[in-house]
N, C-alpha and C positions, 0 to 999 in steps of 0.2 A: 567457410570456417571449418578446419579439420580438428577434431578432438578425439583423443583416445577414449573409446567407449567400452569399458569392461563389461563382461556378461554378468548375470545376476550372482553367480558364485564368486566372481572376483570382487563385486561390489560388497558382498558380505565380508569377504576377507579384508578389504580396505577398512570397512567400518570396525571390524573386530580389533584391528591392530593400530587404530588411529591414535596419534598423540594429541591431536586437536579434539575438543569436545565434538562428538559425532552422534548422528541420529539416523536410523534406517527404518522407514515405515513402508510396508508393502502389503498389497491386498492379495497377492498370489497364493498366500497360505490359507486363505478362506475359501469355503465353498462358493462357486460362482454366484449364486443368488444373493450372497451377503456382501459382495465386494464393493459395489457402488455405495451402499449405505454406510459402510465403514469409512470410505473415502470422503463422502459428503460430510460425515460427522467430524472428521479430522480437519478438513478444509474450513469447517465452520468457525475455527478460531479467528478467521479474518475475511472469509469469502463465502458466499452462497453459491452452490453449484447445482446444475440440473442437466439431465440428459435430454437429447432430442426425443420426441415421442416415438420415432421409428427406431431408436437405438436398441441394440440387443444388450440388455442389462447383464446377462450372464457372460457376455464376452468382454465385459469391462476389465481394464487393468489400471493400476495406479501405484506409483512408487515415488518416495521422496528420500534421497540420499543427501543429508545435510551436514554441514560443518560450521562451527562457530569460530569465525576468524576475527579475533579481538571482540568487537561488539557488532559484527556484521554477519548475518546468516547467509551462507553461500552453499549452493548445492545443485544437484541435478534432479529434475522432475520429469517423470514419464507418465503419461495417462492417455486414456481414450478421449475422443472429442466430447466437449460439453460446453455449456454456457456458464459464465461466471458473472456474478453481480455483487456489488458492494453498495448498498443503499445508504442514504443519509441517516436513517435510524440506527443502522448497524455501526456507522462511523461514530455516531454520538455515544452509543453504548460501550464500545470497546476502547474508544479514545486513542487508537493506534495512530502514531504520527510518523510514519515511515515512507520511504520511497521503495518501490519494487522495480528492479531492472531485470528484464528477461532477454536472453539471446536464444533464438530458436535454432536448434541443430537440425530438427526435422519438424514438419508441420507448420502451421501458420495461425495467425490471430487476426480477427476483425474486431475493431474497437470503435464505439460511438463516443465522441467527445464533443459536447455542445452542438450536436446536430451534424457534425462532420464524421464521416466514416473513414477510419484509417485501417490500412491492411499491412501486416508484416509479411515476411517471407523467410525461408530458411537462411540463416546467417545474419539476420537482422536483429538489432537490439531495439527494444521498445521500453519506455518508462511508464510507470503507473504511480500516481500520488495517492497513497492510501487515505489521505484526507479528503479526496474527491470521490464523487460517485463513479463507480466502475460498471461498465456495461460492455461485455466482450463475449465473443464466441471463438473457441479454439477447435481446430481439427485435431485428429490424433497427433500428439506432439511428444517431443523429446527436447528439453531445453535446459540451459544453465540459468540459475536464478540468484539474484542478490536481493536481500531485504536490508536496507540501510536506514538507521535512525536519521530523521530529518536534521537533527542538530549536527551530525557529522558531515553531511554532504551539502546542505543549503548554503553555508558560508562560501563554498567554492563555486557556486552556480551563478551565472549571469541573470537567470530568471528562475529563482527558487520556487516560485508559485506558478510557473508556467511549464513545468516538466511533464505534466500529465499528457500522455500520447506522443511525447517526443521520440523521434527516431533519427539518430545520427546517420550520416553517410558512412557506411562501414568500409568503403573503398578509400576514404580519406586517411591521412596519416594517423590521426588520433583514433579513428575507428579501427584501423588495423592493429594499432597498439593495444587497444582495449580487448579486441578479439583474441589476440595472441596471449595476452596476460591471463585472461579468463581460462583459456585452454590449458596453460601451464599451471595455473592455480588449482584447477580441478585435478590434475595429475598429482600435484605435490601436497594438496590440502591435508591428507592423513599424516604426513610426516612432519608437519610444522609444530615446533614447540611454541611456548607462549611468546618469547621475544621475537621469533620469526613471524608469528602470526600478527603481532602488532606492526611490524615493518611492512608486511604484505598488505595489511589493511590501509596503511597510509598511502602506499603506492596505488592500491586499488581505487581509493577515493580520488586521487589526483587524475588518474587515467579516465575514470568515469566522468568526472567533471569536464575534462578536456574534450572528450568525445561529444558530450551533450551540450557543451557551450558553443559548438560550431554554428555558424550563421544559418546553415540550411535546416537546422533543427527548428528554427523559428521563422521559416519562410512564410508561414501564415501570418505572423506578426508583421513582417516586412510588406507583404502584399496588401495588408489592410490599411496602409498609410499611417501606421503608428497607433491606430485605434486599439488594437489588441495589446500592444505594448503598454499603452496607458492603462488599460483594464488590469493587466498583470501587476503593474506597479501600484495601482490603487488597491487591489486585493491584498498585496503584500503589506501595504501601510495599515489596512484595516486589521489584518491578523496581528500585527505588532501592537496595535493600540486598542484591541478589542475591549479591554477592561476600563478604558478611559471614559469617565462620566460625560465628557463633552464631545464624544464621538458623534459626528453628524455630517451630512453632506457638505454643509458650509465649512466645517473644520477640515474635512478631507480635501476639499477643493483648494482651500487656502494653503494647506500644507504642501500640496503638489503644485501650486502655482498655476492653477487652471480655473476656468469658470465653472459654475455649477452646471450650466448647460452641457459643457464638454464632459463633465463627470457623468451626468445622466445618460448621455448618448453612449458612452463607453460601456455602461452597465445594462443597457437595453437587452443584449443577448442573454444575460443571466438573470433577468427578472427585476432588475433595479438595484440601486445601491443600498437602500434601506432594507430590502428583503434579503440581500446577501449578508449584511451585517447581522440582521436578526437571526438568520439561519445558523450562522457560526456561533452566536451567543447562546442559542437554544441547545446546540450540540454541546457546548462547554458546560452548560447547566446540567444536562443529562449525565455527562461524564462525571461531574463533581458529585451529583446526587447519589450515584451508586458506588463511589470510591470509598474504600474501607476507612481511609483517613478522615472522611467527613461524616462518619456514622452518627456522631452526636451533634452535628452542625444543623442549625435551623435552615429550613428550605428557603425562607425569605432572605436570609443572609447570603446564601448562594446566589439567589436571583439578583440581589442588589449588587453583588460583586461583578456580575456580567451585564449591568446596565438596566435591569428591570426593577424599577422603583415602586410600581403598582402591583401588589401581590395578586389580587384577583385577575387583573389583566394578564399577568405572567402565567397564571394557572390556565386561563382560557387559551392563550397562545400555545402553551406546552401541550395541552391535551389535543388541540387541533393538529399539532405537528406530529405527535407520537402516539396518539390514540389512548393515552392514559394521563392521569394527573401526576404531578411530581411525587406526591405521596404514594400513589399506586406503584410508580416505577421503583421507588426506594424499597417498597415492601416486596415486590415480586421479582425484581431483577437482581439476582445474586451476583456479586463481583466475580470476575473471571479468575479461576484458580484451578488449573489442571492437576496440580499435585494432589489435591484432595479427592480426586475422582478415582475411586477404587474399582469402578466397573469397566475400566479400559481393558479391551480384549488383548491378552498377551500374544495371541497368534499373529498379530500384525507387526510384531517387532516392537520397537520403542517409538514413542511419539514426543521425544524431548523437543523437537523443533517447534512444536506448538507453544511450549513454555517460553522458548527463546523469542518467538515473535511477540508474545505478550509482554515480555520483560525487557526488551531492548531499551537502551537508554533513550 
């Protein structure tokens, strides 16, 4: 995959004259000892990052050149190697429901998905579902990145809840189209007006879906004799019906036209069907508890909305999962609002991309 790669001065020029909403964050303007801390704090909007023990912190570099294309965040990210994590507690707290697609121009990623280790390579696209636990390690990298609201891309996907770790064959027709379009989009992003950006976003969604809907993306599903396909369909059903009072293994099995034994076998790799539904419901409760719109809402009402009818039992489960009671979380966990943070260091440029990630539809 060949992409025009402007130097740092040219990237600043692109950012300065961009018609599209743009953001340029860079650590190179900071003293070397401060660079990784600034990067980690910025990435904290949706990821936890850490350097290897033997890494030279003073040699760290990190840069995000971002553009808001309609309601899709698109940009180029360069950074030194590090480990990235997105745990279930963080998923519950920030309630982000996006897909992240990365195409590595240089460097590579090793990702752990349900016990399987997946490895990318330069030129390869890889998908991350930000509603799933992320456990990955990157070498020094230079990549193009998309962050897409689930509501925009999911309707176009064959397996909307099975995208995590998906890697299309980039040599295929749809893979080549996606690579070529991303390369062109990176060049032209600063010159796009609002109408052009909306058209580009529509084309981008179609090409992304076409590439990731390829059969080889789901070869693990095929090789499992349909077991993983069943798991993905069942997980999707649970997500759609999470607030249903009668959600149960019996109800799920009946709706999918399978036996309870088949359902239980499908969920064995992820800890069981009841545990899966309970985990999602606890995350939804945590997200609702800290949401500004629910500031005056009773905790018991929120719990009941997501299927927890016994308040003491809900409190025990919640504390066991997140280490605090629902009331303690509401008291200590302030809602995310980057605009209100006056302590942001102006030396790193702007960090609008953080707000975009938090506010995407």
